[in-house]
C-alpha positions in Angstrom: -46.2 -41.1 -91.7 -42.7 -39.6 -91.8 -41.1 -38.7 -95.1 -38.0 -40.6 -96.1 -35.9 -37.4 -95.7 -37.0 -36.9 -92.1 -34.4 -38.2 -89.7 -35.7 -40.6 -87.0 -35.1 -40.1 -83.3 -32.6 -43.0 -83.4 -30.7 -41.3 -86.3 -30.6 -38.0 -84.3 -29.3 -39.8 -81.2 -26.6 -41.7 -83.2 -25.6 -38.4 -84.9 -24.8 -37.1 -81.4 -22.7 -40.1 -80.6 -19.2 -40.9 -81.7 -18.9 -44.5 -83.0 -15.9 -46.6 -81.9 -15.0 -50.2 -82.8 -13.9 -52.7 -80.3 -10.8 -54.2 -81.8 -11.4 -57.6 -80.1 -15.0 -58.2 -81.0 -15.5 -55.9 -83.9 -18.6 -54.5 -82.3 -19.3 -50.8 -82.6 -20.1 -48.7 -79.6 -21.1 -45.1 -79.3 -19.8 -42.5 -76.9 -21.0 -38.9 -76.5 -19.6 -36.6 -79.1 -17.7 -33.8 -77.3 -17.6 -30.2 -78.4 -14.6 -29.2 -80.6 -12.7 -27.5 -77.8 -13.1 -30.4 -75.3 -12.3 -32.8 -78.1 -9.0 -31.0 -78.8 -8.1 -31.1 -75.1 -8.9 -34.8 -74.9 -6.9 -35.6 -77.9 -4.0 -33.6 -76.6 -4.1 -35.3 -73.2 -4.5 -38.9 -74.6 -2.1 -38.6 -77.5 0.7 -36.4 -76.1 2.9 -37.3 -73.2 3.2 -34.4 -70.7 6.6 -32.7 -70.8 8.7 -32.0 -67.7 7.8 -28.3 -67.8 4.1 -29.2 -67.9 4.5 -31.5 -64.9 6.2 -28.8 -62.9 3.4 -26.4 -63.9 0.7 -28.9 -62.8 2.5 -29.5 -59.5 2.9 -25.7 -58.9 -0.8 -25.2 -59.6 -1.7 -28.0 -57.2 0.4 -26.6 -54.5 -1.0 -23.1 -55.0 -4.5 -24.5 -54.9 -3.8 -26.4 -51.7 -2.3 -23.3 -50.1 -5.2 -21.1 -51.1 -7.6 -23.7 -49.7 -5.8 -23.8 -46.4 -5.7 -20.0 -46.2 -9.4 -19.9 -46.9 -10.2 -22.4 -44.2 -7.9 -20.6 -41.7 -9.5 -17.2 -42.4 -13.0 -18.6 -42.3 -12.6 -20.3 -38.9 -14.3 -18.3 -36.2 -11.9 -16.3 -34.0 -12.2 -17.1 -30.3 -13.7 -14.2 -28.4 -11.3 -12.5 -25.9 -11.9 -13.4 -22.3 -13.2 -10.5 -20.2 -10.7 -9.1 -17.7 -11.2 -10.4 -14.2 -13.1 -8.0 -11.9 -10.8 -5.9 -9.7 -10.6 -7.2 -6.2 -10.8 -4.4 -3.7 -10.6 -5.1 0.0 -13.4 -3.5 1.9 -12.3 -0.3 3.4 -12.2 -0.4 7.2 -13.8 2.8 8.5 -11.6 4.7 10.8 -13.0 6.3 13.9 -13.0 10.1 13.7 -11.6 11.7 16.8 -13.4 14.8 17.9 -13.6 17.3 20.8 -16.8 18.8 22.2 -16.6 22.5 23.4 -19.0 25.1 24.6 -18.9 28.5 23.0 -20.6 31.3 24.9 -20.6 35.1 25.1 -20.8 37.5 22.2 -21.1 35.1 19.3 -24.0 34.8 16.9 -25.0 31.2 17.8 -23.8 30.2 21.2 -23.9 26.5 22.0 -22.1 23.2 22.3 -20.2 22.1 19.2 -18.3 19.0 18.2 -15.2 19.6 16.1 -12.4 17.4 14.8 -9.4 16.8 17.1 -6.7 19.4 16.4 -9.2 22.2 15.8 -8.2 25.7 17.0 -10.1 28.4 18.9 -10.7 30.2 15.6 -12.5 27.1 14.3 -14.8 27.1 17.3 -15.8 30.7 16.7 -16.5 30.0 13.1 -18.7 27.1 14.1 -20.6 29.5 16.4 -21.4 31.8 13.5 -18.6 34.3 14.3 -18.3 37.0 16.9 -20.8 39.9 17.2 -19.8 43.3 16.1 -17.7 45.1 18.8 -16.8 42.0 20.7 -13.2 42.0 21.9 -11.0 39.0 21.2 -7.8 40.2 22.9 -8.1 37.7 25.8 -8.4 34.8 23.4 -5.5 32.9 21.7 -7.1 32.1 18.4 -4.3 29.7 17.5 -4.6 27.5 20.5 -5.7 23.9 20.1 -9.1 23.0 21.6 -9.4 20.7 24.5 -12.4 18.4 24.9 -14.9 19.7 27.4 -13.6 23.3 27.6 -15.6 26.5 27.5 -14.7 29.5 25.3 -16.2 32.8 26.5 -16.2 35.6 23.9 -16.3 39.3 24.9 -16.6 38.7 28.7 -13.2 40.4 29.5 -11.4 37.1 30.2 -11.3 33.7 28.6 -12.5 30.9 30.7 -9.7 28.4 31.4 -9.9 25.2 29.6 -11.4 22.4 31.6 -9.9 19.1 30.4 -11.7 15.9 31.2 -9.3 13.8 33.3 -9.5 10.1 33.8 -9.7 8.4 37.2 -5.9 8.5 37.3 -5.0 12.2 36.5 -1.5 11.3 35.6 -0.8 11.2 31.8 0.9 8.0 30.5 4.0 9.1 28.6 3.9 6.0 26.4 0.3 6.2 25.3 -0.6 9.9 25.4 -1.4 11.7 22.2 0.2 15.1 21.4 -3.1 16.8 22.4 -3.1 15.1 25.8 0.6 16.0 26.3 -0.3 19.7 25.6 -2.7 19.6 28.6 0.3 19.2 30.9 1.6 22.4 32.6 4.3 24.1 30.6 3.9 21.8 27.6 2.9 23.5 24.3 2.6 22.1 20.8 6.4 22.1 20.1 7.4 20.4 23.4 4.6 17.8 23.0 6.0 16.9 19.6 9.5 16.5 21.1 8.2 14.2 23.8 6.5 12.1 21.3 9.5 12.0 19.0 11.8 10.9 22.0 9.3 8.2 22.8 9.3 6.8 19.3 13.1 7.0 18.9 13.9 5.3 22.2 11.1 2.7 22.1 9.1 4.4 24.9 9.8 5.8 28.4 11.0 3.4 31.1 11.2 6.1 33.8 9.8 9.5 34.4 13.4 10.9 34.8 14.0 10.4 31.1 11.9 13.6 30.5 15.1 15.5 31.5 16.7 14.2 28.3 14.0 15.8 26.1 15.2 19.1 24.6 13.3 22.0 26.2 12.5 20.4 29.6 14.5 22.1 32.3 14.6 21.5 36.0 11.6 23.7 36.8 9.5 22.2 34.0 10.4 18.7 35.1 9.3 19.5 38.7 5.9 20.6 37.3 5.6 17.4 35.2 6.9 14.6 37.4 3.7 14.5 39.5 1.4 14.7 36.5 2.9 11.9 34.4 3.5 8.2 34.7 5.0 5.3 32.6 
């Protein structure tokens, strides 16, 4: 049995509730009793009308809260990954044929034999390809700066250089409109400078229309023209 001074569970529950009376029916109801601080805030909100300054402050706080929320959502959104740059498109390189000349080096060189060198090579390049000349070999008959001609033979230390033997097509005449500077140099009396002038005249005038136009090229006199007119064609 409980003593009279011992509060019952109902009494404890009612002590935690705040009684209110319904003005219409006179019945009493109980609502949870709030802590002092919350109670003061409730009384201030329910009994006092908000001032204009307070309303402005509440609106400002609401706007600030909305802005902070939008900023948070914007910053928390995943950033799109940058697209990788497109792979570079490179056109396949077209291999260019490498022009070459084949020559025969003989005589007093370290490694005589047949060698293939790039077009435009000189006699000195041929001797280097053959390992160089032997000690005591004379080079006086050779023009080391001369361009090589396909199919020629270079004799070293034999007392005289073998004349170049160019490989001529079925028609021995050289076409002035299609001949390369090297082919022009194979003509009698035409060196590197004169071959360049003939090529420049051809490019400037759109090609040769007659063999007689060779007379207009600087450096071709009557005697040179007589030597060339039977060796060229257009």
